[in-house]
C-alpha positions as CSV (number, residue, x, y, z in Angstrom):
1,M,162.2,136.8,112.9
2,N,165.0,134.7,114.4
3,S,165.6,131.1,113.8
4,R,164.6,130.1,117.4
5,A,161.1,131.7,117.0
6,R,160.7,130.1,113.6
7,R,161.4,126.6,115.1
8,Q,158.8,127.1,117.8
9,I,156.1,128.1,115.3
10,Q,156.9,125.1,113.1
11,A,156.8,122.8,116.2
12,G,153.4,124.2,117.0
13,F,152.1,123.4,113.6
14,M,153.4,119.9,113.8
15,L,151.6,119.3,117.1
16,L,148.4,120.8,115.6
17,E,148.7,118.6,112.5
18,T,149.3,115.5,114.6
19,M,146.2,116.3,116.7
20,I,144.0,116.8,113.6
21,A,145.3,113.6,112.1
22,G,144.5,111.7,115.3
23,L,141.0,113.2,115.3
24,V,140.4,112.1,111.7
25,L,141.7,108.6,112.4
26,S,139.5,108.4,115.5
27,I,136.4,109.4,113.6
28,G,137.2,106.8,110.9
29,L,137.7,104.0,113.5
30,V,134.4,104.9,115.2
31,G,132.6,104.8,111.9
32,L,134.2,101.4,111.0
33,A,133.2,100.0,114.4
34,A,129.6,101.2,113.8
35,I,129.5,99.5,110.4
36,L,130.9,96.3,111.9
37,A,128.2,96.4,114.6
38,Q,125.5,97.0,112.1
39,G,126.7,94.1,109.9
40,L,126.8,91.7,112.9
41,A,123.2,92.7,113.8
42,W,122.0,92.1,110.3
43,M,123.8,88.7,110.3
44,N,121.8,87.8,113.4
45,V,118.5,88.9,111.7
46,S,119.3,86.7,108.7
47,Q,118.7,83.6,110.7
48,Y,115.1,84.8,111.5
49,E,114.5,85.6,107.8
50,Y,115.6,82.0,106.9
51,I,113.3,80.5,109.5
52,A,110.4,82.6,108.2
53,Q,111.1,81.4,104.7
54,Q,111.2,77.8,105.8
55,K,108.0,78.1,107.8
56,A,106.1,79.8,104.9
57,S,107.3,77.0,102.6
58,E,106.3,74.3,105.1
59,T,102.8,75.8,105.3
60,I,102.3,75.8,101.5
61,E,103.6,72.2,101.3
62,S,101.3,71.1,104.1
63,I,98.3,72.5,102.2
64,F,99.4,70.8,98.9
65,T,100.0,67.5,100.7
66,A,96.6,67.6,102.4
67,R,95.0,68.1,99.0
68,D,97.1,65.4,97.3
69,Q,96.4,62.8,100.1
70,G,92.7,63.6,100.3
71,Q,92.9,65.1,103.8
72,A,91.4,68.3,102.5
73,T,89.0,68.6,99.6
74,W,88.6,71.5,97.3
75,S,85.6,72.7,99.2
76,T,87.7,73.0,102.4
77,I,90.8,74.6,101.1
78,C,90.0,78.1,102.1
79,N,89.8,80.2,105.3
80,V,87.1,79.6,108.0
81,G,84.1,81.8,107.2
82,S,85.4,82.7,103.7
83,S,83.2,83.3,100.8
84,V,85.6,81.3,98.6
85,C,84.3,78.0,99.8
86,S,81.7,76.7,102.3
87,N,83.7,74.6,104.7
88,G,87.0,76.3,105.1
89,I,89.5,74.7,107.5
90,F,92.3,77.3,107.6
91,L,92.1,79.9,110.4
92,T,92.2,83.6,109.7
93,G,94.5,86.2,111.3
94,A,97.9,86.0,112.7
95,R,98.5,83.0,114.8
96,T,101.3,81.5,116.9
97,L,103.2,78.9,115.0
98,C,102.1,75.5,116.4
99,D,103.0,72.0,115.4
100,P,100.1,70.4,113.4
101,G,97.3,68.9,115.3
102,P,95.7,65.5,114.8
103,D,94.8,66.2,111.2
104,G,98.5,66.8,110.3
105,I,97.7,70.0,108.4
106,V,99.4,73.3,109.5
107,G,97.2,76.2,110.4
108,T,93.9,74.5,111.1
109,S,91.6,74.7,114.1
110,D,92.9,71.5,115.7
111,D,96.3,73.0,116.1
112,Y,94.9,75.2,118.8
113,L,93.1,74.6,122.1
114,S,91.7,77.6,123.9
115,G,94.0,79.9,122.0
116,A,97.2,77.9,122.9
117,C,98.9,75.2,120.8
118,S,97.2,71.9,121.2
119,V,100.3,69.8,120.6
120,S,103.3,72.2,121.1
121,T,104.6,75.4,119.9
122,D,106.8,75.2,116.8
123,S,110.4,75.3,117.9
124,V,114.0,75.4,116.7
125,L,116.1,72.5,117.8
126,Q,119.6,73.5,119.1
127,P,122.4,71.4,120.4
128,G,122.0,70.4,124.0
129,T,124.4,71.1,126.9
130,N,126.9,68.5,125.6
131,G,127.0,70.2,122.2
132,T,125.3,67.5,120.3
133,F,121.7,66.8,119.1
134,T,121.4,63.6,121.1
135,T,119.6,65.7,123.8
136,P,118.6,68.8,121.9
137,T,117.3,72.0,123.4
138,R,113.9,73.2,122.0
139,T,113.6,77.0,121.7
140,P,110.0,77.9,120.9
141,L,109.5,80.3,118.0
142,T,107.2,82.4,120.2
143,T,110.5,83.6,121.9
144,Y,111.1,85.5,118.7
145,G,107.4,86.5,118.2
146,F,106.9,84.4,115.1
147,Q,103.3,84.3,113.8
148,R,101.7,83.0,110.7
149,T,98.8,84.3,108.6
150,I,97.2,82.1,105.9
151,T,95.0,83.8,103.4
152,I,93.4,81.8,100.6
153,S,91.5,83.7,97.9
154,S,89.9,82.9,94.6
155,V,91.5,83.8,91.3
156,T,89.2,85.9,89.2
157,G,87.8,84.0,86.2
158,V,89.3,80.6,87.1
159,S,87.1,78.5,89.3
160,N,89.6,75.7,89.8
161,L,92.5,77.9,91.0
162,R,93.1,79.7,94.3
163,Q,95.9,81.8,95.6
164,I,97.5,80.9,98.9
165,Q,99.4,83.7,100.7
166,V,101.4,82.9,103.8
167,T,102.9,85.7,105.8
168,I,105.3,85.0,108.7
169,T,105.9,88.0,111.0
170,Y,108.7,88.1,113.7
171,R,110.7,90.4,115.9
172,A,114.2,90.9,114.6
173,G,116.4,92.1,117.3
174,R,116.4,95.9,117.7
175,W,114.5,96.4,114.4
176,A,110.8,96.7,114.2
177,T,108.7,93.7,113.3
178,Q,109.7,92.1,110.0
179,S,107.6,89.9,107.7
180,Y,108.1,87.4,104.9
181,T,105.3,86.6,102.5
182,L,105.1,83.6,100.2
183,T,102.4,83.3,97.6
184,A,101.5,80.2,95.6
185,A,98.6,79.0,93.5
186,I,96.8,75.8,94.1
187,S,94.4,74.0,91.7
188,N,91.6,71.6,92.3
189,F,93.7,68.9,90.6
190,S,96.5,67.1,92.2
């Protein structure tokens, strides 16, 4: 084989190697871009998770405060129609997050009027058009599909102790419905 033919073969291999290297680099960059997009999507979802955690805590605190201030007695700290107590005030099933009604307790029947919030839907305050909170924008949590379920059950063998389970469900971007559950125990004694 002469030297001219050998150079053409080597030049061909160099072009082929360059094309393969370019393909491998392209696949790597596309994979990196996909990972970046996934990370940004999860960062967006984390704000919903944080809101769910805060709303669950707020619900538990509302129940404890109602007990401590005498707004709710031990015979009313259970779900409506529950066998745990006779006069339950907390609604059953998933409900839209509403601001507390006249009794000031989250999740009771006075929060709702004909299936809608009696005061207003619970909202996230965001900076107004001027970028400050002097005139904030209210974004209702119904926009994100937030709902709350309060379940109060008895603790076997302990008559002065009940378990409160608050589950907040929400739509998280392109993912299916997510949920956050907070469980606490409440006693008859403040």
